[in-house]
Every structure is written in C-alpha cells, then in structure tokens.
N, C-alpha and C positions, 0 to 999 in steps of 0.2 A: 674410316669415317671421322669427320671433324666433330668434336664435341662442342655444342653451343656454349657461348660465353655466358649467356643469361642463366641465372639460377634463382628460383623463387621458392619461398616457404609460405604456406598459408596456415594461419591459426584460426580454428573454427570452434566456437563455444555455442553449442546448441542449447535450447531452452534458456536463453540468456536472461530474460526477466526473473526466472526462478533462481538461477545461479547468482545473480546480482544481490538477491535478498538472502539466500542461504549461506553465502560465504561468510557473513558476519553473524550468523545464528547457528553456532555449532550444536546447540541443543536440539535443533530440528533436522540435522543432517541424516539421522537414522529413521526419520518418520516420512510418511507419504505427505507431500506438500503440493498444493496447487496455488496459482496466482490468478486473481480475478482482476478484470478491468471493466470499465463502464460505470454508468451511473445507476443507482438503485431505481427500480428493481430489475434492471436489464444487465446485470453483471454476468460475465461469461468467463470461463477458464481460458486464459491466453497462454499459459505455460505451466508445466508440471515436471516433477522429477521422475526418476526411473521407478521408484517404489510406488508412486501414485499411478503410473501407467500399468504396473503389475497388478494393481487392484481392479483395473478395468476403467479407470477414469481417462477421459479424452478431452481434447480441446473443444470448446464450444458448449460445454456443459453449463447449465445455469446454476445460480446460487443454491436453489432448492435441491437440485440434483446432487451437487457436490456435498451438501450437508448430510445427505443420506449415508455417506461414508464416515462413520463416527471416528475412525482412527486417523483420518486425514486432517492435516492442518491447512487452514484457508488463510492466505495472505493477500494483501492488497498491493497492486502494482505500484512501484515507486519510480518515477522518472528520475528523481534526484539520485537514488541509489544506482540506477543503470548508468547515469552519466559519470558517476564516480568510478564505477567498475570499468566502464569503457576507457576512461582516462588511465586507469591502472594498467589495463592490458596494452594500450598503445605505448605507454611509457616502458613497459616490460619489453615490447617488441623493439623499441628504439635503442635498447642496450645492445642489440645484435647488428643493427644497420640503421643509418640515418634516413634511408629511403623506405618509406612505409606508405602503403595505400590501404585505406579502409573501404571495404565494399560490403558492409553489413546489410542484412535483410531483416524483415520484421520477425523478431523473435530469435534471430541468429546473429552472433557477432562474427564477422569475417575480417581478417587483416592479413594482407599480403606483404611480405618482406623481400626486398631485393638483396640477395645474398652474394651477388657477383663480387669476387675478390676477397671474400671473408674466410676462405678455406684455411689459410695459414693462422688465422686467429682462433677459429672454433673447430677446426678439424674437418673430416669428411661430413657429408650431409647426414649420415646416420647419427654421428655424435652430436651434431648441431640440433637435430630433432630431439634427442634425449635432453639436452640442456633446455630447450624450449619447454618441454613438458615439465621438467623439474621446476623451472622458474614460475610457470603459471600455476602449478600445483601448490607452491608455497604461498601464492596469493589467494588460494581458495577456489580455483577454477578447475573444472574438468574439461579439457580441450582436446581436440584431435589435430594433428599436424600432417600436412601433405607437402612434399618437396618434389619439384620437377623443374626441368629446364623450360617448360611452357607455363605461362601464367595461369591460363584457364584450366590446365590439367592439374596444377597444384590445388586450385580452388575446388575442383570437382572431387579430387581424391580426399581432401580434408572433409568435405561435406558427406562423402560416401561412407566414411568409417562409422560403424554402428555405435560405438561407445567412446566416451572420453578416455584420455590417457593412452591413445593409440597413435601411431605414426606410420606413414607409408612414404617410401622414397622411390621415385620412378626414374629409372635410368634413361639416358638420352636415346631416343629412337624407339622406346618401348611404351610410349604414351597410349597408343591405341589398344594394345594388349592389356595394359594395366587398368584402363577405364572400361573395358568391354563388359564387365559384369555389373557395373553400377546402374541403378535405376535412372529413369529419365527425370526424376524429381530433382536431381542435383543440378539440372540446367535452368531451373526457375522458368518453366514454360507458362504460357498463358492458358486460360481455360479452353480456348478454342484449339490450341495446339495439342493439349492433352487429349481432348476428345478425338481429334483427327488421328493421332498416333495409336489411340486405343482401338479405333475402328480398323486400323491397318494391322493390328497385332504386334506393334513395336513397343517393347517395355524396357529394354536395356540400351545402353550407349553402343554396345557392340553391334546390335542389329541396325541401329540408326546409322552408324558409321559405314556399314557395308552396303547401304542403299546407293544406287547409281546417282551420281551427282546431277547429270543433266535432267533425268526424269524427276528428281526431287525438286530441282529449280523450276521445272515446268509446272509442277503442281502447287508449290508453296512460295515461289519467287526467291528473291535473294535471302529471305529469312531462312529458307530451307538450306541454302548453302552455308549460312552462318552456323546453324545448329549441327550440321554434318561435320564442320570443322571443329566445333567444340567437342563433339562426341569422339573425334579421332585425336584430339589433343594437338591440332595443327593451327588453331586460330591465333593470329598475332594480336598483340595488345600494346597500347600506348600507356606507359606507366604514369600515374598521376600521384606523385608523392605528397604527403602531408607532413607538417612539422609539429609533432606533439610537444606541448609545453610541460615542463617539470612542475606539476602542481601536486604537492604531497597533501592530499586531502581525502578524508573518508567521512561518510555520514550514514546514519541509520535512523529510521523512523520506528518508534516503539509501538508495540501492539496495544499497550495500555499506559496511561500516565504514571510516572514514577516520581516519588517524593523523597525516598530514602537515598542518602548520599552513597552508601555502599553499593546499592544497585546501579547508580549512575557510574561509579568507578568500575564496576564489573564490565559494563558495556564500553566505557572509554578505554579499558585495557585491551579489548579486542580491536578497536579502531587503531589504538596506538601501536599494537603489534604489526598491523599491516603497513602503517606508515613507516615504521622503522625498517621493515624488510625492504620496502621500495627504496628508502634512502640508502641502505647498505648496498643494494644492487647497483646504485649509481655512484658508489664510493663517496658519499657525502654524509655529513652528520646533521642533526637537527639543532639549529641555533635557537629556535623558539617554537612554542606550540600554543595555538589559540584554540579554545573550546567555545563553541556557540551552542547554547541550549535554547530550543524553541519551547516557550512556555505556553501554558493554557491561556487562551485568549489571543494568541498570535504574537505576543511580545517575545523578545529575545534577550538572553543574558550571555554576554561575551566576556571572557577572561583570557589573559595571556600570561604565560610564564616564560622567562628568559634567564637561564643560568649564566654563570660567568663564562663557561666554555661550551662550545657545541659538543653534543654527546648523543649516542644511540643507546644509552642505558635505559631500558624500559622501566625498571623499578624506580630509578631516580625521577623520571618524568611523571610516573604515576603518583609518587609521593608528593612531588611539587604541585600537581593538579589537586591532590587531596587537601593539602594545606591551604591552597589558594581558595578552593571552594568552601572549605570550612570557615575561612575568614570572610568570604563574600558569597554566601549561599543564595541560590535563586529564590525569588519571592513567590513562586507558584510551582505547580507540578510541571514536569518536563514531558514533552511529547516526542522530541527528536534531538539527537546529539550529532554535532559535526566537529571534527578535529582537522586543523590545518597546520602543517609544519612548514617552517621556513628553513631551507637548506643552508648549511654553512660548511666551512672547511673542518675536516677532522682535526682534533687536537693532537699535537705532537709534543713529546717531551723527551729530551735526551739528557741523561744524567751521567756524571763521571763514574769511573769504576769504584772510587772510594767515597762518593758523595752519599750523605745520609738520605734515607727514604723520605720523600715529601708526603704530606697528607693528601689524600685523594680530593680532587676538586668536587666530586659528587657529595662528599660529606659537608664541605663548606656551603654548597648551594642549599642542601637540606637544612643545615643549621640556620642560615640566613632566612630561609622561608619560615622556620619556626619562630625566629625572633620577630619577623614582620607580623606574624599572627598574634604575637603577644603585645608588642609596643606600637604597631601600626606601620604601614608601608613607608611613610615619609620620615620615619625615625630610625631607619637602618641604612647604612651606606658609608661613604667616605666624606669627610667634611671638606667643603670647598669655600674659600673666602669670597664674599660678595664684593663687587666693585664699589666700595664705599668706605669712608673712614668711621662709620658708626661702630661703637664698641660691640664685640661679640656678634658681628654681622657675618653669618655664614649659613650655608644650606648643605643638605646631604644629597649626594648623587649615588646611583647604583655602582657597585663595584665593577670595574672593567679590567680585563686582562691587558697588561701593558704590551706594547709592540715588541717584536723581537730585536729591534734596534738597541744596541748597547751604547749608552751615552759615554762620552769621554770622561774619565775620572777627573774630578775637581781637585785642585790643590788644597791641601789641608791648611786651615788658618785658625788662629786662636780667636775666640769670640766669647762674649758673655752668654750664659744660658739664662733664659727668662722662664720663670714658672708662674703661670697665670693662677690667680686666686679665684676659684669658682665655688660658690658665688662670691662676688666682691664683698669684702667686709667693711661695714661702716666704722669709721674712726673719728676721734676727736682731734682737731687740728687747732693749734694756736698760731695766729697770724702776727707778723710784724710788718705793719704797713699793708701792702698787698701781697706779701710773700709768706709762705709757711715757715714757721720757726721751730715748732715742736709738735709732737703728736703722741697719742697713746695707741699702741697696737699690741694685742695679746696681753693686756693688763700690764704692759711694760711701757715706761715713759722713755721716749727718745727725743734727743735734741738734734736738730738738723744742722750739719756742718756745711754741706754744699747743696744747693738747690738749682736745678737747670729747668728753665721754662719761663713762662707757661707756653704750651702749644694748644692753641684754641681750635676747636672743630665743632661744626654744627651742620644740620641738614634736615631734610624732609619737612621743610616749612609748609609744604602744600598738603601734608597729611596730618592725621591725628597723632602720629608717632614722632612728633617734633622732638629733636634732641640737640643738646649742646653740652660740651664738656671741656674742661681745662685740665691738661695733663702736666704733671711735674715728675721729673726724675731726681731723686734726692739721695744723699749719703748722710745717714744719721748714726748716732752713737748713744747707747744707753748709759745709765749711771754706773753700771758695772764695767763699762768699757767695751761691750759687745757692739760691733759695727753692723749696720743693716743698710743694704742698697735696695731700693724699691721704687716702684712707680705708683704715684698717688693721682687720683682723678677727682675733680670736683664737678658734680652734676650741676650745670648752670640753671636747669629748670627748677630743681628743688633745693639748690644751695646746700648740697650734702657732699661731704668728703668720703671717699672710699679707697681702700687698699686694693689695687688692681693686679699687681704682679710683684714678684721678688726676683732679684738678680743674684745668681750664684757667683 
C-alpha cells in the first residue's frame, strides 16, 4: 500500500475565550472560572474551565445564575486577549511548518499544519505531537493534537479528544476505524442535520460512515455524501495557508484599576515571560520592549526601553521597565497593560583564550537606566559634536554597539594634546595694539612670546543665542621661566577674555 505524501497536524484549544484569559492569570488556574459575554443585564456564560464544569456550571447561564456559585470566578470576555492568544498559537505553529491554515470556530481554536516533508526535522508523527504539546503548554495553553494523512480526519481527531494535553496519531488507511467512536458533534452539523440524525438513531461517526452512500444521497443530497466522507476520513481538502506575522505582543485587562507600581510590574512580569518564550522559540532576542498602559478615562501611557544589545534576560527587562516607570509614572490608575517586543539578532561574543573577562552588557544597561533616572534622559549618552563652530556645541546620543567591522589601524603620529578648561576661566589680558601681550592666569603673570591669530567665528544671528568669538593660540612664559602653551578666547558679545584650553 502506498502511503500518502500528505501529513497534517491539527491543534485544538477548546474553551478558547477562557484559556486566553487564564493563561496570564496563574492565580485563577486552580479555581472554577467562567467567561461572560453580552451587554448587561443579558450576559451569558460563553466559556468555562474544567473545574467550573465539575461544579455543574454550563454555557448559557445568566449572570445571576453564575453568581450563585460563590467559589467561581466570573471574568469578562476580552477580544483583545483572544487576538493576542490566537497570534501566539499561530506563531508557535509556524515554527513547525510555514504552511498553516486556521479553521477556528466559535469558542474553539483550530489550526492545521501541513507537515509534509518535515519528518527529518522533527522525527516521526508521535515525536512531533509531543513537541507541539510541549510548546503550547509553555505558552499556557491546554491543547489536543490530531495527526493524520487526511486533513479532516486530523481535525476531527483533535476535536474528539476529551481533554487537553492529549494527542492521537492516525496511521494511513486507518482513518475510518480511528474516527468510528467519535460523536457527531465533531463535524459541526447544522441544527436540522442534528435533528435528522437523532431521529435515525445515528450518534457516532462510525454509524454514519457505514450508511449506504446512494440511499444517504437520496435523502440528504450531496450534503449527505460530504458528511459520510468526513465520517470515514476520505474527504479531500484544498489547503488555504495563511502567513502569520511575528508580532511579539501580549496584553491583559485588569479586573480592577491598579495604581501601585509593584502590582503593575507583577503583571508585566507575566507578559514579559510569555514574550521571551516566544522570542526564544524563534531564535531571536528582544531589541526593545514597549509598554502601553490604558489609564482611567481612556488615555494611554506608553514607554519604550531599548538596551545596547538585544537580550532575552527577563530580570534585566523587568528592571529597565521598573526604572523607566519610576522616572515616568502614569498619571492615573491603570486598567489594562500591553507589552510589545521588537525582535533583534541575538548578541554574540567570542573571546580569546587568555582575554580578560569583560563586564556583562546587562549591568551597563541597568547602570545607564539608573543614571537617566537621576540626571534625566537627555544627560546620559555619548557626546557628539554639532555641525557648527560654536564653542562647546555638542549633544548626547544613546550608546550604540559598534559594528563588527574592524577599521584599518591608523599610523601613529605625534601631535599636541589639548586639555579643555571646563568651565572656561575668565582672565585679565593686556593688549598691545589689537594683539594680546600679557595675561594673568592662576594668579601667575605671563608674558606672551608668540601669538597666533585671531580666528574669528560667529553665528546664530537669527536666534537669541547669538555668539561671536575671537580665538588666539599663544606661547607665554612666566617670570620664573615656566612656559605655557594655551588657547585664549575673547567673547565678542561681552568683550571678555577666557582661558579655553591648555596644550601639553
């Protein structure tokens, strides 16, 4: 028998609205929880976890009926949280194959993966199912996995598994036997079809698959033939792949407003952990993290931290977020938190065998964040000269990691070293004509032997910061014979002489 080339894996996350909320609320995982949807007073239970079902709670219960269960936690459905959870699952599936098709239903997440040709990468179907369950469990989901050479058989098998964390692999040619005990609910029948099959006494796929094809078509038309093929695992399928984007984002809506920073960081830590896990699975690091706080009244407060090197160190990111929020706190209570990470290349460092150990980049980033909190963001960085001749004209830019390109070594040449005098000291200068002849500096009298200049410069005549200066390089000698080489500047706006620099 020829084994089909096609191979599909279906990931099924039941009670998806509840799972999307509880994956970021570990304190509620051991409690009975229900999710309500609708406008007051018409809210109804749309999803619930296993513990709530064990208490007797069911879908469609009203708010008043759900509140009679004192031990149950009642949550509000969040489309934003479901969208983030759906993106995380699609991204996880994309690490196994680029061909993915989403076929989700109301309250159930379904994702089919085309695994043809991936056996050498992930091993046999059983090992691949184990990897899928492990990856999704790390993201906080309880899913079931069905693997088959038929697309619809894989979907039905995944939906038919009773609990999350289970997998079923169907061998080629065994689709009908593997699906025979599954209920008809895995086929997503209409209400009319459910009523018809109930009157006929048909409750499983095995009974439906054994019905005569011609008689079934005579009574239900071509729809009967389609359902019979689905029940036997023989229905062909045209795969419609989607291309999930790598969006490293997580969000959570708080049950009550939060004003304490430690409480915000506790929630941000949970979101950050999920983002780092997803980035690690894609073999990337986080280059920057942006946090968006939804405040009381609808306003938002957004901050971004960007260290010198991409990293997946959760403690470092949490500390950077803490220092940034302490320096720029939100102005109101917080109702929702969203984290978005920008992927970057992982940092690589190769040292020689006898090279000294370099300090960790994490410590430098945290130290810089502390300095920015003390002196301000614009006062920490590396100095960069401005495109002007104005004295002391520079600005600070954030520290950047240099490229791996090693520049060619420059030839060593002898030159004078200039030491700037900051701040410039006011001096008294004696002129001979229009040239300096002597001056007092550091309570010492110097007589100028050689004077080079003047070099005139001015600018910013269109601003209030108008400046003009006259620069002289001089060689002077004191009465004791001590020689001094220096740079003097005369402020043309105030007619004031200053010592600007000394030459060694």
